[in-house]
C-alpha positions as CSV (number, residue, x, y, z in Angstrom):
1,X,0.2,-0.1,0.0
2,X,1.7,3.5,-1.0
3,X,1.4,6.3,1.9
4,X,3.3,8.5,0.4
5,X,3.9,10.8,3.4
6,X,5.5,8.0,5.5
7,X,7.9,7.3,2.9
8,X,8.5,11.3,2.3
9,X,9.3,11.0,5.9
10,X,12.0,8.3,6.4
11,X,13.7,9.6,3.1
12,X,13.1,13.0,4.7
13,X,11.4,15.0,1.2
14,X,8.1,15.9,0.8
15,X,5.6,13.8,-0.5
16,X,4.8,15.6,-2.9
17,X,8.6,14.5,-4.4
18,X,7.9,11.2,-3.4
19,X,4.5,11.3,-5.6
20,X,6.7,12.6,-8.3
21,X,9.2,10.0,-8.2
22,X,6.5,7.2,-7.9
23,X,4.6,8.7,-10.6
24,X,8.3,8.2,-13.0
25,X,9.0,5.1,-11.6
26,X,5.7,3.6,-13.0
27,X,6.0,6.1,-16.6
28,X,9.3,4.0,-17.0
29,X,7.6,0.8,-16.6
30,X,9.4,0.0,-13.4
31,X,6.1,0.3,-11.0
32,X,2.8,-0.8,-11.2
33,X,0.1,1.5,-9.6
34,X,-2.8,-1.1,-9.0
35,X,-5.5,1.6,-8.1
36,X,-8.7,0.9,-5.4
37,X,-11.6,-1.1,-7.1
38,X,-14.5,1.8,-6.4
39,X,-17.8,0.4,-5.4
40,X,-20.6,1.3,-4.2
41,X,-21.0,-1.5,-1.1
42,X,-21.3,1.2,1.7
43,X,-18.5,0.7,3.2
44,X,-15.4,2.5,4.0
45,X,-12.9,1.9,1.5
46,X,-9.0,2.3,1.0
47,X,-8.3,4.6,-1.1
48,X,-4.6,4.9,-1.7
49,X,-2.9,2.3,-5.1
50,X,-1.0,-0.5,-4.5
51,X,2.7,-0.1,-5.9
52,X,4.6,-3.1,-7.3
53,X,8.4,-3.3,-8.8
54,X,7.1,-4.5,-12.0
55,X,10.5,-6.8,-12.4
56,X,10.7,-9.5,-9.7
57,X,14.0,-10.4,-10.9
58,X,15.1,-6.5,-10.1
59,X,13.8,-7.0,-6.6
60,X,15.5,-9.7,-5.6
61,X,18.7,-8.1,-8.1
62,X,18.3,-5.1,-5.6
63,X,18.1,-7.2,-2.7
64,X,21.5,-9.4,-3.0
65,X,18.7,-12.7,-3.1
66,X,20.7,-14.7,-5.7
67,X,18.9,-18.2,-5.0
68,X,15.5,-19.9,-4.4
69,X,16.4,-20.8,-1.2
70,X,17.4,-17.5,-0.1
71,X,14.5,-16.0,-1.5
72,X,12.5,-18.5,0.3
73,X,13.5,-17.7,3.4
74,X,13.6,-14.1,2.7
75,X,10.4,-11.3,4.4
76,X,9.8,-10.1,0.3
77,X,8.6,-13.4,-0.8
78,X,5.2,-13.4,-0.6
79,X,5.3,-9.6,-2.1
80,X,7.5,-10.8,-4.9
81,X,5.5,-13.2,-5.6
82,X,2.4,-11.4,-5.5
83,X,3.9,-9.1,-7.7
84,X,4.7,-11.7,-10.2
85,X,0.9,-12.9,-10.6
86,X,-0.2,-9.5,-11.2
87,X,2.0,-9.0,-13.9
88,X,1.6,-11.9,-15.8
89,X,-1.8,-11.8,-15.0
90,X,-2.0,-7.4,-16.5
91,X,-0.2,-8.6,-19.7
92,X,-2.5,-11.3,-20.8
93,X,-5.8,-9.3,-20.1
94,X,-8.3,-8.7,-23.0
95,X,-8.9,-5.6,-24.4
96,X,-9.7,-2.9,-22.2
97,X,-10.0,-5.0,-19.1
98,X,-8.9,-3.0,-16.1
99,X,-6.9,-4.9,-13.0
100,X,-7.4,-3.0,-9.6
101,X,-7.6,-4.0,-6.1
102,X,-10.7,-4.4,-3.6
103,X,-9.4,-3.1,0.6
104,X,-11.9,-1.9,2.8
105,X,-11.0,-0.5,6.0
106,X,-11.8,-3.0,8.3
107,X,-9.8,-5.2,6.4
108,X,-11.4,-7.3,3.9
109,X,-9.5,-7.9,0.6
110,X,-9.1,-9.0,-2.7
111,X,-5.4,-9.0,-4.1
112,X,-6.7,-8.5,-8.2
113,X,-10.0,-7.7,-9.2
114,X,-10.3,-7.6,-13.0
115,X,-12.9,-5.7,-14.4
116,X,-14.3,-6.6,-17.8
117,X,-15.3,-4.0,-20.9
118,X,-19.3,-6.3,-20.2
119,X,-18.9,-4.9,-16.1
120,X,-18.6,-8.4,-15.4
121,X,-15.8,-8.7,-12.7
122,X,-13.3,-12.0,-11.8
123,X,-11.6,-11.8,-8.2
124,X,-8.2,-13.1,-8.1
125,X,-6.7,-14.1,-4.5
126,X,-2.7,-14.7,-4.4
127,X,-1.3,-17.3,-2.7
128,X,2.4,-18.5,-3.0
129,X,2.0,-21.8,-1.3
130,X,1.6,-25.1,-3.6
131,X,-2.1,-25.5,-1.9
132,X,-5.3,-22.9,-2.2
133,X,-6.9,-21.5,0.8
134,X,-8.2,-18.3,1.6
135,X,-9.2,-16.6,4.6
136,X,-12.4,-14.8,5.7
137,X,-11.3,-11.7,4.3
138,X,-11.7,-12.6,1.1
139,X,-14.9,-14.2,1.8
140,X,-16.2,-10.8,2.7
141,X,-14.9,-9.0,0.2
142,X,-16.4,-11.5,-2.3
143,X,-19.5,-10.7,-1.1
144,X,-19.2,-7.6,-1.4
145,X,-18.2,-7.4,-4.6
146,X,-20.1,-10.3,-6.4
147,X,-18.1,-11.5,-8.5
148,X,-18.5,-13.6,-11.9
149,X,-15.8,-15.7,-11.3
150,X,-13.8,-16.2,-8.3
151,X,-10.3,-18.0,-8.0
152,X,-7.3,-18.7,-5.6
153,X,-3.8,-18.7,-8.0
154,X,-0.9,-20.7,-6.2
155,X,2.3,-22.1,-7.0
156,X,1.2,-25.6,-8.0
157,X,-0.2,-26.8,-11.6
158,X,-3.5,-28.3,-10.2
159,X,-6.6,-26.8,-10.9
160,X,-9.6,-27.8,-8.8
161,X,-13.2,-26.3,-7.8
162,X,-12.9,-25.2,-3.9
163,X,-16.4,-24.4,-3.8
164,X,-19.2,-23.7,-5.8
165,X,-18.2,-20.0,-6.7
166,X,-14.1,-20.4,-6.1
167,X,-11.5,-22.3,-8.3
168,X,-7.7,-23.0,-7.4
169,X,-5.9,-22.3,-10.4
170,X,-2.3,-21.9,-11.3
171,X,-0.8,-18.5,-12.4
172,X,-0.5,-20.6,-16.1
173,X,-4.0,-21.8,-16.2
174,X,-6.0,-18.4,-15.0
175,X,-3.4,-16.0,-18.1
176,X,-5.1,-19.0,-20.3
177,X,-8.5,-18.3,-18.9
178,X,-7.6,-14.7,-19.9
179,X,-6.1,-15.1,-23.3
180,X,-9.3,-16.9,-24.4
181,X,-11.7,-14.4,-23.2
182,X,-9.9,-12.2,-25.2
């Protein structure tokens, strides 16, 4: 979650400078700014964008991570995986589909909301583990948005239903679903 004021204090610069630098890095395609999904659900929603480094390999190099073993034990592994999955899926979105995230001030969250040109949306939860599980916050957020389809992207290759409305799928599998929709 981007908090320009906190980052500005840490860097001892103005929040406006941080915002300009973030804009520049986004324009240079080094960062992805994922906007919040605006829904009229009668709840207080987070309005700050999420920011991801678009190239997870660059993140690993800057942090001195040289092997999968080092990465597995590093605190950045979850965010790195989430950024990788988001970049992979956004790169194959159908024309006029838009990526967002959804989060309420109470903490109900969906990692990626894909709004298609016909107004339907897909909810995507991203998990780094080989097995797919979602928390209560995802179910609450799903009840708010009522997506046409809901997925849990996991690090494995298996695809299976988790419930009537939720399916576990690999990154490659969901990318193929999005390509097929084009």
